[in-house]
Structures are given as structure tokens and as C-alpha cells.
C-alpha positions in Angstrom: 30.2 119.7 112.4 29.8 120.9 116.0 32.3 121.9 118.7 33.9 119.1 120.8 35.7 121.3 123.3 35.9 124.9 124.5 38.9 126.4 126.3 39.3 129.8 127.7 42.3 132.0 128.3 42.4 135.1 130.6 45.3 137.5 129.9 47.1 134.7 127.9 46.9 132.1 130.7 44.5 129.0 130.8 41.3 129.9 132.5 38.7 127.4 133.8 35.4 129.1 134.4 33.3 128.1 137.4 30.0 128.6 135.5 29.2 128.0 131.9 26.0 128.3 129.9 25.0 124.9 128.3 27.1 123.6 125.5 27.7 127.1 123.9 31.1 127.8 125.5 29.6 131.0 127.1 31.1 131.7 130.5 29.3 133.5 133.4 31.2 135.5 135.9 29.0 135.7 139.0 29.7 138.4 141.5 32.9 139.5 139.7 35.8 140.9 141.8 38.8 143.0 140.7 40.7 139.8 140.0 38.2 139.0 137.1 39.6 141.8 135.1 41.6 140.8 132.0 41.5 139.9 128.3 39.4 136.8 127.7 39.6 134.6 124.6 37.7 131.4 123.7 39.1 128.5 121.7 36.6 126.1 120.2 37.9 122.8 118.8 36.5 119.9 116.8 37.9 117.2 114.5 38.7 119.8 111.8 40.6 122.3 113.9 40.5 125.1 116.4 38.9 128.5 116.0 39.5 131.4 118.4 37.2 134.3 119.3 38.0 137.9 119.3 39.5 139.1 122.6 36.9 140.3 125.1 38.2 142.8 127.7 36.6 142.8 131.2 37.3 145.9 133.3 36.0 147.0 136.7 33.5 149.9 136.7 32.5 151.9 139.8 30.4 155.0 140.2 31.9 158.1 141.8 30.6 158.6 145.4 29.8 162.0 146.8 29.5 162.5 150.5 26.0 162.8 151.8 27.2 164.6 154.9 28.4 167.7 153.0 26.7 170.8 154.3 25.2 173.4 152.0 27.4 176.4 151.3 26.3 179.8 150.0 28.2 181.3 147.1 28.0 184.8 145.8 29.5 186.3 142.6 29.2 189.5 140.7 28.0 189.4 137.1 31.1 189.1 134.9 33.2 187.5 137.6 34.1 183.8 137.8 32.7 181.7 140.6 34.6 178.5 141.4 32.8 175.7 143.2 34.6 172.5 144.3 32.9 169.3 143.0 35.1 166.5 144.2 33.7 163.1 145.0 34.9 161.3 148.1 35.5 158.3 145.9 36.4 158.5 142.1 34.6 156.5 139.5 36.3 153.9 137.3 36.6 154.8 134.5 36.6 158.5 135.1 33.5 160.3 133.9 33.7 162.0 130.5 33.3 165.8 130.1 29.7 165.5 128.9 28.7 163.3 131.9 28.6 166.3 134.3 25.8 168.8 135.1 25.2 171.2 137.9 22.0 171.0 140.0 20.6 173.8 142.1 18.5 172.3 144.9 16.7 175.6 145.6 15.4 176.4 142.1 15.4 172.7 140.9 17.4 173.9 137.9 20.0 171.7 136.1 22.7 173.4 134.1 24.6 171.3 131.7 28.1 172.2 130.9 28.4 175.1 128.5 30.5 178.2 127.8 29.0 179.6 131.0 29.3 176.5 133.2 32.6 174.6 132.8 34.7 172.1 134.6 38.5 172.1 134.7 40.8 169.1 134.5 40.8 168.6 138.3 36.9 168.3 138.5 36.3 171.9 139.6 33.3 173.8 138.2 34.1 177.4 137.0 
């Protein structure tokens, strides 16, 4: 027996999608905005009863932005001393990057250093 009706709820409130995909109950969120965030759940009904889907969570995601107008800065350090370099984006990413997502690039030597016991980042996003 097929489904006679699909209903959606967003964050517990009735939600009427503007775009659906055929008769499958699938919704499409074109050009989502911050207001599209929430917990979505589908209810499929027929003559026998109603089934509900697992909750689907929709959250906003944005990449961190680093200023392209930053000027190059020379740093010097002695062997054995710590060198601290500020690595702050002008706009934070959502969700925040994980520790393993960071690396350090040297434009002069075209070298990339992943985080290690020698190259680290503290809780405020500073490389040490």
C-alpha cells in the first residue's frame, strides 16, 4: 500500500515546502537562508496509519575568510625558541574548523607544514 499524504515539520512546527520531488515526499530547499536551519521530520500517511522519519538536522555552514589585503610579514626566531604567528580569519567559519583542518603554508618555499609537535595551534587560533 502506497503513501497517500506527506507532511513535514520543522523544529516541531508544521512546514509546507515550496519545492518537492515527485511523489516521494522529498523536499528541496533551493537557495537556503539562515531561517532554513532546524530539525526536519517527515510524516507519511495512508489508510493503515502514519509513519515518521528520523529527524534530519539542517545547519548553516560557511568557510572562514582570510583577508587578501594582508601584507607579508617577516618573522625570525632562534632555534629552540617559540615563534608565535597570528592566524585569525576576518570571518570565522561555521562550524569552527577542527584541529586537523589546519596547516601552515610558506609561500617562499612552497612548503606546507601540517600540525605536529613542532607546529601547533592554540585554542584562540594562534600558531606556535
